[in-house]
ROSETOR-895362 format. One record per residue (C-alpha): residue number from 1; residue in one letter; chain; y, z, x. Coordinates in Angstrom, 3 decimals. Layout:
BEGIN
REC   pos   code   unit          y          z          x
REC   NUM      a      A          Y          Z          X
...
//
This chain:
BEGIN
REC   pos   code   unit          y          z          x
REC     1      m      A      0.000      0.000      0.000
REC     2      d      A      3.341     -0.992      1.485
REC     3      g      A      6.555      1.016      1.245
REC     4      d      A      7.907     -0.883     -1.778
REC     5      q      A      4.697     -0.390     -3.744
REC     6      w      A      4.613      3.286     -2.838
REC     7      l      A      8.242      3.740     -3.907
REC     8      a      A      7.641      1.892     -7.181
REC     9      s      A      4.588      4.059     -7.855
REC    10      y      A      6.540      7.215     -7.027
REC    11      r      A      9.391      6.223     -9.339
REC    12      e      A      6.917      5.536    -12.131
REC    13      r      A      5.351      8.977    -11.705
REC    14      l      A      8.801     10.575    -11.751
REC    15      q      A      9.678      8.758    -14.972
REC    16      e      A      6.411      9.857    -16.569
REC    17      f      A      7.032     13.450    -15.515
REC    18      g      A     10.592     13.268    -16.839
REC    19      a      A      9.322     11.994    -20.187
REC    20      r      A      6.752     14.804    -20.376
REC    21      a      A      9.436     17.350    -19.448
REC    22      t      A     11.720     16.073    -22.191
REC    23      q      A      8.873     16.201    -24.706
REC    24      a      A      7.964     19.750    -23.651
REC    25      q      A     11.602     20.836    -23.871
REC    26      r      A     11.889     19.464    -27.412
REC    27      a      A      8.598     21.043    -28.467
REC    28      l      A      9.597     24.389    -26.968
REC    29      a      A     12.967     24.304    -28.736
REC    30      e      A     11.141     23.965    -32.060
REC    31      v      A      8.774     26.857    -31.465
REC    32      s      A      9.033     29.802    -33.783
REC    33      a      A      6.433     31.968    -35.410
REC    34      s      A      6.266     34.176    -38.464
REC    35      a      A      3.888     36.944    -39.398
REC    36      t      A      3.522     39.004    -42.538
REC    37      s      A      2.095     42.493    -42.650
REC    38      r      A     -1.280     42.857    -44.334
REC    39      d      A      0.258     44.525    -47.352
REC    40      g      A      2.962     41.861    -47.642
REC    41      a      A      5.766     44.381    -47.169
REC    42      v      A      7.249     42.899    -43.987
REC    43      t      A      7.711     39.373    -42.673
REC    44      v      A      9.078     38.753    -39.182
REC    45      t      A     10.101     35.448    -37.596
REC    46      v      A     10.629     35.164    -33.833
REC    47      d      A     11.823     32.494    -31.391
REC    48      p      A      9.805     31.181    -28.407
REC    49      a      A     10.803     34.199    -26.316
REC    50      g      A      9.659     36.591    -29.038
REC    51      a      A     13.174     37.619    -30.069
REC    52      m      A     13.394     38.495    -33.741
REC    53      q      A     15.257     35.869    -35.731
REC    54      r      A     14.535     37.001    -39.257
REC    55      l      A     13.246     40.103    -40.994
REC    56      v      A     12.277     40.073    -44.662
REC    57      l      A     11.408     43.283    -46.478
REC    58      s      A      9.655     42.990    -49.812
REC    59      e      A      9.935     45.407    -52.695
REC    60      r      A      6.799     47.096    -51.360
REC    61      t      A      8.916     48.716    -48.645
REC    62      e      A     10.644     50.868    -51.288
REC    63      t      A      7.636     53.169    -51.425
REC    64      m      A      7.188     53.384    -47.655
REC    65      t      A      8.496     56.160    -45.477
REC    66      r      A     10.842     55.262    -42.627
REC    67      v      A      8.024     55.892    -40.167
REC    68      q      A      5.661     53.586    -42.074
REC    69      l      A      8.316     50.893    -42.365
REC    70      a      A      9.178     51.081    -38.681
REC    71      a      A      5.501     50.847    -37.734
REC    72      a      A      5.027     47.851    -40.044
REC    73      v      A      8.029     46.056    -38.549
REC    74      v      A      6.892     46.678    -34.970
REC    75      a      A      3.285     45.631    -35.636
REC    76      t      A      4.311     42.519    -37.547
REC    77      a      A      6.825     41.557    -34.862
REC    78      h      A      4.039     41.903    -32.284
REC    79      e      A      1.833     39.511    -34.267
REC    80      a      A      4.663     36.990    -34.581
REC    81      r      A      5.472     37.286    -30.866
REC    82      a      A      1.827     36.651    -29.956
REC    83      e      A      1.765     33.491    -32.043
REC    84      a      A      5.079     32.323    -30.549
REC    85      a      A      3.653     32.847    -27.051
REC    86      r      A      0.591     30.758    -27.914
REC    87      r      A      2.777     27.987    -29.349
REC    88      a      A      5.169     28.052    -26.390
REC    89      t      A      2.262     27.806    -23.973
REC    90      a      A      0.857     24.861    -25.929
REC    91      a      A      4.272     23.180    -25.860
REC    92      v      A      4.494     23.227    -22.064
REC    93      a      A      0.800     22.571    -21.383
REC    94      p      A      1.197     18.757    -21.146
REC    95      l      A      3.887     19.266    -18.521
REC    96      i      A      2.190     21.817    -16.304
REC    97      g      A     -1.460     20.799    -16.637
REC    98      p      A     -4.603     22.761    -17.502
REC    99      e      A     -4.813     24.912    -14.369
REC   100      a      A     -1.218     26.138    -14.586
REC   101      t      A     -1.609     26.621    -18.341
REC   102      e      A     -4.527     28.970    -17.727
REC   103      i      A     -2.509     30.882    -15.142
REC   104      l      A      0.338     31.196    -17.644
REC   105      r      A     -2.047     32.391    -20.356
REC   106      s      A     -3.577     34.944    -18.007
REC   107      h      A     -0.153     36.579    -17.593
REC   108      l      A      0.401     36.966    -21.329
REC   109      p      A     -0.323     40.425    -22.742
REC   110      d      A     -3.683     40.891    -24.413
REC   111      g      A     -3.614     39.511    -27.929
REC   112      e      A     -1.001     36.892    -27.020
REC   113      r      A     -3.367     34.588    -25.190
//
């Protein structure tokens, strides 16, 4: 392979990587996840980083103590965050490849893999 062919091949690989990066960026920007508590009292929606974006409390929360409500919010937020982590990992997987994806998954807390 001469220098021109090598350079053309390298440019093509860079363009392909750039396209995959753009696709991953778009997919990651769209990631969110919601979870609802088992009793339907609490629904939490989070962004790709797990930050809470929305909290919905149903009428069922009226009979809960503050401690019960707080526990339900925290547990439901954890479930939503775990799903967001899975979706975010899936969004970047085409960019980073299977080996790096597994490394990324291995660093997620248990239950978020």
